[in-house]
C-alpha positions as CSV (number, residue, x, y, z in Angstrom):
1,M,-68.7,67.7,172.9
2,R,-71.8,69.1,172.1
3,P,-73.6,67.4,168.7
4,A,-72.7,70.5,166.6
5,R,-68.7,70.9,167.6
6,V,-68.7,67.1,166.9
7,A,-70.3,67.7,163.3
8,G,-67.6,70.6,162.6
9,V,-64.8,68.7,163.7
10,L,-65.8,65.6,161.2
11,A,-66.3,68.0,158.6
12,A,-63.1,69.4,159.3
13,L,-61.5,65.8,159.2
14,L,-63.4,65.0,155.7
15,V,-61.9,68.3,154.3
16,L,-58.6,67.3,155.2
17,L,-58.7,63.8,153.8
18,A,-60.5,64.6,150.5
19,V,-57.2,67.4,150.4
20,L,-54.4,64.4,150.9
21,A,-55.9,62.3,148.3
22,G,-56.0,64.6,145.9
23,C,-52.1,65.7,146.1
24,G,-51.5,61.6,144.7
25,S,-48.6,61.4,146.6
26,T,-47.3,58.1,148.1
27,T,-45.1,57.2,151.0
28,V,-42.3,54.3,150.6
29,V,-41.7,52.6,153.8
30,R,-39.0,50.1,153.5
31,E,-38.7,47.1,155.7
32,P,-35.8,46.8,157.9
33,P,-33.5,43.7,157.7
34,V,-34.4,40.9,160.2
35,V,-32.5,38.4,161.2
36,V,-33.6,35.8,162.2
37,T,-32.3,32.7,164.9
38,G,-33.8,29.6,166.6
39,G,-36.1,26.8,165.6
40,D,-33.8,24.6,162.6
41,A,-32.0,27.3,161.8
42,P,-28.1,26.5,162.7
43,A,-26.5,28.1,164.9
44,V,-24.0,31.0,163.7
45,A,-20.4,29.5,163.3
46,P,-17.7,31.1,164.9
47,G,-16.2,33.8,162.6
48,S,-19.4,34.3,160.3
49,R,-20.7,37.5,158.9
50,T,-23.5,38.3,160.7
51,R,-26.2,41.0,159.3
52,G,-27.0,44.7,160.6
53,E,-28.8,47.0,159.6
54,G,-29.3,47.5,155.9
55,D,-26.9,45.1,155.0
56,Q,-26.9,42.8,152.1
57,V,-27.9,39.0,152.1
58,R,-24.6,37.3,150.1
59,I,-24.9,34.3,147.7
60,A,-21.9,32.1,146.1
61,V,-23.1,30.0,143.6
62,V,-20.8,27.5,141.7
63,T,-21.7,25.1,139.2
64,H,-19.8,22.8,136.6
65,G,-21.1,23.9,133.4
66,P,-18.3,26.0,131.8
67,A,-19.7,30.1,130.4
68,S,-19.7,29.0,126.7
69,S,-22.6,26.5,127.4
70,P,-26.1,27.5,126.6
71,F,-27.4,25.8,128.7
72,W,-25.5,27.4,132.2
73,A,-26.2,30.6,130.4
74,I,-30.0,30.3,130.8
75,V,-29.2,29.0,134.7
76,R,-26.6,32.0,135.1
77,N,-29.7,34.1,133.9
78,G,-32.2,32.9,136.5
79,V,-29.4,33.6,139.5
80,E,-28.8,37.3,138.1
81,A,-32.6,37.5,137.8
82,A,-33.1,36.4,141.3
83,G,-30.1,38.1,142.6
84,R,-31.5,41.7,141.4
85,Q,-35.5,40.6,142.8
86,M,-34.1,39.6,146.4
87,G,-32.1,43.0,146.7
88,A,-29.2,40.1,147.7
89,V,-25.3,40.4,146.2
90,V,-25.1,37.2,144.1
91,T,-21.4,35.5,142.8
92,Y,-21.3,33.0,140.8
93,R,-18.3,30.7,139.4
94,A,-17.5,27.7,137.3
95,P,-14.7,26.1,136.1
96,D,-13.4,27.1,132.4
97,I,-13.5,23.4,131.4
98,Y,-15.1,20.5,133.6
99,S,-13.0,19.7,136.7
100,L,-14.4,18.6,139.9
101,D,-11.1,19.5,141.6
102,R,-11.6,23.0,140.3
103,M,-15.1,23.2,141.4
104,S,-13.6,21.8,144.8
105,E,-11.5,24.6,144.9
106,L,-14.2,27.2,144.2
107,I,-16.6,25.5,147.1
108,D,-13.5,26.5,149.7
109,Q,-13.3,29.7,148.3
110,A,-17.0,30.8,148.8
111,V,-17.2,29.1,151.9
112,A,-14.0,31.1,153.1
113,G,-15.9,34.4,151.9
114,R,-18.7,33.3,154.7
115,P,-21.7,33.8,152.2
116,D,-25.5,33.4,154.0
117,G,-26.2,30.4,151.1
118,L,-23.8,28.5,149.1
119,V,-25.8,27.1,145.5
120,V,-23.9,23.9,143.7
121,S,-24.1,21.8,141.4
122,L,-23.8,18.3,141.7
123,P,-22.5,16.1,138.9
124,E,-20.3,13.6,140.6
125,A,-20.1,12.1,144.3
126,G,-16.3,13.3,144.4
127,L,-17.6,16.4,145.6
128,G,-19.0,15.6,148.8
129,P,-16.2,16.3,151.0
130,A,-16.3,20.2,149.6
131,V,-20.0,20.1,150.2
132,R,-19.5,18.5,153.5
133,R,-16.9,21.1,154.5
134,A,-19.8,24.1,153.6
135,V,-22.1,22.6,156.1
136,R,-20.3,21.7,158.7
137,A,-19.1,25.6,158.6
138,G,-22.7,26.0,159.4
139,I,-23.5,27.8,155.7
140,P,-27.0,26.8,154.3
141,V,-26.3,24.9,150.9
142,V,-28.8,24.0,147.9
143,S,-28.2,21.7,145.3
144,I,-29.2,22.2,141.6
145,N,-29.1,20.3,138.3
146,S,-27.2,17.1,138.8
147,G,-27.0,15.1,142.4
148,S,-31.0,14.5,143.2
149,D,-29.9,10.7,144.2
150,F,-27.2,11.5,146.9
151,Y,-27.3,15.3,147.9
152,K,-29.3,14.6,151.2
153,R,-25.9,12.3,152.7
154,L,-24.3,15.6,152.3
155,G,-26.4,17.5,154.8
156,V,-27.5,20.1,151.4
157,L,-31.2,21.7,152.8
158,A,-32.9,20.8,149.2
159,H,-32.1,19.8,145.7
160,V,-33.9,22.0,143.0
161,G,-33.5,20.2,139.4
162,Q,-34.8,17.5,137.0
163,P,-34.7,13.8,138.6
164,E,-32.8,12.4,136.1
165,D,-34.0,8.9,135.6
166,R,-37.3,10.0,135.3
167,A,-36.3,12.3,132.9
168,G,-34.8,9.6,130.8
169,L,-37.4,7.1,131.3
170,A,-40.0,9.5,130.2
171,A,-37.9,10.8,126.9
172,G,-37.4,6.8,125.8
173,R,-41.1,6.3,126.2
174,R,-41.9,8.8,123.7
175,L,-39.6,7.2,121.5
176,A,-40.7,4.0,121.9
177,A,-44.3,5.3,121.3
178,A,-42.9,6.7,118.4
179,G,-41.8,2.9,117.3
180,V,-37.9,3.0,118.0
181,R,-36.8,-0.3,119.3
182,R,-33.2,0.0,119.1
183,A,-32.2,3.5,120.3
184,L,-28.8,5.3,120.5
185,C,-27.9,7.4,123.7
186,I,-25.4,10.2,122.9
187,N,-23.6,11.3,126.1
188,Q,-21.3,14.3,126.1
189,E,-19.7,13.5,129.3
190,I,-20.0,9.8,130.8
191,G,-19.4,9.9,134.4
192,N,-21.6,12.9,134.8
193,R,-24.1,10.9,137.2
194,G,-27.0,13.0,136.2
195,L,-26.3,12.2,132.4
196,D,-25.7,8.4,132.7
197,E,-29.0,8.4,134.6
198,R,-30.9,10.0,131.6
199,C,-29.2,7.0,129.5
200,Q,-30.0,4.3,132.4
201,G,-33.8,5.7,132.2
202,L,-33.8,5.7,128.1
203,A,-32.4,1.7,128.3
204,R,-35.4,1.3,130.6
205,A,-38.1,2.3,128.4
206,M,-36.4,0.4,125.8
207,R,-36.4,-2.9,127.7
208,E,-40.2,-2.1,128.5
209,A,-41.0,-2.1,124.3
210,G,-39.1,-4.7,124.0
211,G,-36.0,-3.4,122.7
212,S,-32.4,-2.3,123.7
213,S,-30.3,1.2,123.6
214,V,-26.5,1.8,123.3
215,V,-24.7,4.7,124.9
216,I,-21.9,6.5,122.9
217,R,-19.7,8.7,124.1
218,V,-18.9,12.0,122.0
219,D,-16.8,15.3,122.4
220,D,-19.8,18.0,121.5
221,Q,-17.4,20.5,120.7
222,S,-15.4,18.3,118.0
223,A,-16.2,18.6,114.1
224,A,-15.9,14.8,114.0
225,T,-18.8,14.4,116.5
226,P,-21.7,14.0,113.5
227,R,-19.9,11.6,111.7
228,R,-19.2,9.3,115.2
229,I,-22.8,9.3,115.8
230,A,-23.3,8.4,112.0
231,A,-21.1,5.7,112.1
232,A,-22.8,4.5,115.5
233,I,-26.2,4.6,114.0
234,R,-25.0,2.4,110.8
235,A,-23.1,-0.1,113.1
236,H,-25.8,-0.8,115.3
237,D,-28.8,-0.3,113.0
238,I,-30.2,2.7,115.1
239,E,-33.9,3.7,114.6
240,G,-33.9,6.2,117.0
241,A,-31.7,8.4,119.3
242,L,-31.9,11.1,122.2
243,A,-28.9,13.2,122.8
244,L,-28.1,14.5,126.2
245,N,-27.8,18.5,125.7
246,A,-28.9,21.2,122.7
247,T,-25.3,20.9,121.0
248,T,-25.6,17.0,120.4
249,G,-29.1,17.1,119.6
250,L,-28.3,19.2,116.6
251,E,-25.2,17.4,115.6
252,T,-27.5,14.1,115.8
253,V,-29.8,15.7,113.2
254,E,-26.6,16.6,111.0
255,A,-25.6,12.8,112.0
256,A,-28.6,11.2,110.8
257,K,-28.4,12.9,107.3
258,K,-25.1,11.3,106.9
259,A,-26.3,8.0,107.8
260,G,-29.1,8.1,105.4
261,R,-31.6,8.2,107.5
262,G,-33.0,11.8,106.6
263,S,-36.1,12.8,108.8
264,F,-37.3,9.6,109.3
265,M,-35.5,8.9,112.3
266,P,-37.3,9.8,115.7
267,I,-34.7,12.2,117.7
268,G,-35.0,13.5,121.3
269,T,-32.8,16.3,122.6
270,F,-32.5,17.3,126.3
271,D,-32.6,21.4,126.7
272,L,-33.8,24.0,124.3
273,G,-32.2,27.2,122.5
274,P,-33.4,29.0,119.1
275,D,-31.9,26.5,117.1
276,V,-33.1,23.5,118.9
277,L,-36.5,24.9,119.1
278,K,-36.6,25.3,115.2
279,A,-35.5,21.9,114.4
280,V,-38.6,21.0,116.5
281,E,-40.6,23.5,114.9
282,Q,-39.7,22.1,111.4
283,G,-39.9,18.4,112.5
284,R,-36.4,17.3,112.3
285,I,-35.9,17.2,116.3
286,R,-39.3,15.2,117.5
287,F,-39.2,16.6,120.9
288,A,-37.0,18.8,123.3
289,V,-36.7,18.2,127.3
290,D,-37.2,21.3,129.1
291,Q,-35.8,20.6,132.6
292,Q,-36.2,24.7,132.9
293,A,-32.5,25.9,133.4
294,Y,-34.0,29.5,134.4
295,L,-35.5,28.5,137.7
296,Q,-32.8,26.1,138.6
297,G,-30.5,29.1,138.8
298,Y,-33.7,31.3,140.1
299,L,-35.4,29.4,142.7
300,P,-32.4,29.0,145.3
301,V,-31.3,32.2,145.2
302,V,-35.2,33.1,146.2
303,F,-34.7,30.5,148.7
304,L,-31.9,31.0,150.6
305,S,-32.3,35.0,150.7
306,E,-35.5,34.4,152.2
307,R,-33.9,32.0,154.8
308,A,-31.1,34.6,155.7
309,R,-33.4,37.3,156.1
310,Y,-36.7,35.5,157.7
311,G,-36.1,31.8,158.5
312,L,-38.1,30.8,155.6
313,F,-37.3,27.7,153.8
314,P,-39.7,24.8,151.6
315,A,-39.7,21.3,153.1
316,Q,-36.1,20.7,153.6
317,G,-34.7,17.8,152.0
318,D,-36.9,17.4,149.3
319,V,-36.5,17.4,145.5
320,I,-37.4,20.3,143.9
321,P,-38.3,19.1,140.5
322,T,-37.8,21.5,137.7
323,G,-38.8,18.7,135.1
324,P,-39.0,16.9,132.9
325,N,-41.5,19.0,130.2
326,F,-41.7,18.4,126.8
327,V,-41.5,21.2,124.2
328,T,-42.9,19.5,120.9
329,R,-43.7,20.5,117.3
330,R,-46.9,22.2,118.4
331,T,-45.5,24.2,121.5
332,A,-42.2,25.3,119.9
333,A,-42.9,28.8,118.5
334,K,-44.0,29.8,122.1
335,A,-41.0,28.7,123.5
336,L,-38.3,30.5,121.0
337,E,-39.0,34.0,121.6
338,L,-38.4,33.3,125.3
339,S,-35.6,31.1,124.2
340,R,-33.5,33.6,122.6
341,R,-33.6,35.9,125.9
342,S,-31.9,33.0,127.5
343,I,-35.1,32.1,129.8
344,R,-36.0,28.7,128.5
């Protein structure tokens, strides 16, 4: 081709590119779904669903937290946000009241639907048989919240949550640093391994400081709870308290007043909420332990969706810690707005 002709062709191409650039149009290319097999991914179980072109990933979530709980509302918010962002169909189910038998039934029902992944909380080892049935059926399982000490034995891929003994120890050390040597641990669900570990961590922190701790069992939905906590404070000459959820944290503030301790007794609580954060901001609660419930709902749905589509997953068998993080008077205002939106 002669040089003059080459120059003409180049000039025409430049004009065409300029016209296209000026149009401002955008071409959207949607990546087709990919089904990954091989490697460490389990073989497809007999009768299980396979994804076709445009088919959506389906994730089932079963937790032990009732819908009325502010904490579990945040977990569910994270689950639903991840489902929207990942383009996955997510179902969330929990017992109306705490019940291992009902949880086992819900897990079995989820398994019967052949989801691409299962997210489950593990408040007690009694859920082991139901979780093992899911694993044997070839369904990838991620546990959340409680169960970090035994999830591996069930064949669960990973655990997303807060190591509870570590969290209790860190919270107890904060109380010890405030001068507490006789501490009260307020447990609304004795038998829940995660909550029991929090109290054990507090006890260890008190022993390290030359002190001791007492555990009291309460019903966090009972109007009599503040009176019971106040009676325990007086009976054991308690100097500081650790509540294990946001509801009992606020009840402990009321109990301290009833016991004549006013705002002088250091109080720590697990979990957030607008009322808790206001109390922290005002100095009525010294700190709140943030285990980032939103991430406990959000991350497993992302992990299992990416595993179903591309075979991608973090290191299997690991705990992916979401806490403990601490909100204090200095940082409470920053968390308050997000708490109102059920994110923190």
